[in-house]
Each structure stands twice: as structure tokens, then as C-alpha cells.
N, C-alpha and C positions, 0 to 999 in steps of 0.2 A: 404325263408320260411316265411309265414305269420301266424299270430295267431289271433284267435277270442276271446281271453281272455279279459274280461272287464278291462279297464284301460291300455291296452297294444297296443292300436291303435296308430301308429306313426303319424297319421293325426290329432290327437287331439291337440288343441292349448296348448302351454306351460303354466304352472301355473306361474303367475306373482303376487308377493305379495309385497304390500307397507306397511311399518310399520311407523306410525307417532308417535313421542315421544319427550319428553322434552330432551334437550341436557344435557350431564353430564356423560354418561356412557363411559367406556373405549373402545378403538377399540377391545380389546380382548373380552369384554363382548358382544359387538355387533356381532362380528364374531361367537362367540359360539351360540348366539341366532339364527343367520341365519343358522348355521349348523343344529341346532335342528329343525327349521322350515322345512328345506330341507328334513331331515330324516322323519319327520311326513308326508310330501307330498308323499315321496317315499313309505312309509309304507301304508298309507291310500288311496292314489289315484293310486298307481302302476305306477308312472311316473319315467322316467329316471332322476337321479339327474342333469344330464347335461342340462335338459330342464327347470329346475327351476331357475327363476330370482327373486331376492329379493332386494328391495331398501328400505333404511331407510331415512325418512325425519325428520330432527331434527329441533326443534324450540328453540331459546334461551329462558331461563327461564322467561325473562321479556316479551316474546311474547306469552306465554301460560298461560291460566287462568282457574281456577276451583273455583266454588263457589263465583265468583265475586272478587277473589283476584289472582294476578299473582303468579306464582310459586316462584318468588323472595320474594314477600310479605309473602307468606305462610311459606317459609323457615325462614324468619326473625322472625315470630311469634313463631316458634318452639324453637328458641334460647333464648327467653325471660324467 
């Protein structure tokens, strides 16, 4: 049986989400975030959760900068 409902076309490409973030979150926090993203895509795009691919790219705090300061430098300033 085929359906013509929007978002239910099996020929649609799978949603693939990449999240870039600073390192430091636990595996549990990252897994929960990915579950929430998956649920949002299922709810709002009508895709099968099995079609959703999520990848996290983490950068060490010394390799990520905001406002001209690395995240290591920013954290050090907060401790002062």
C-alpha cells in the first residue's frame, strides 16, 4: 500500500543531522540530545526514526573559540 501523505514518501532522503559542539558533555547527555532531535524530526517531518542519522562532532575546548578567547581561556576567567 502506498500513501500520498506529505512526509511519508519512502523515496525521500533520510534526514542527516550534524551537531558541532565543544567537548565536555557526558555520553548520556549526548544520547538524550540525539533522542530529542530524532523525536523532533519524526514529529515535524513525519519521517521514520530508523531513517534519522545524527552525528556529533566535538572539539576540544582549546580548539574552539568565542569572542577571541578559547573555551579554556573563558573557563579560566570565570574561575577568577
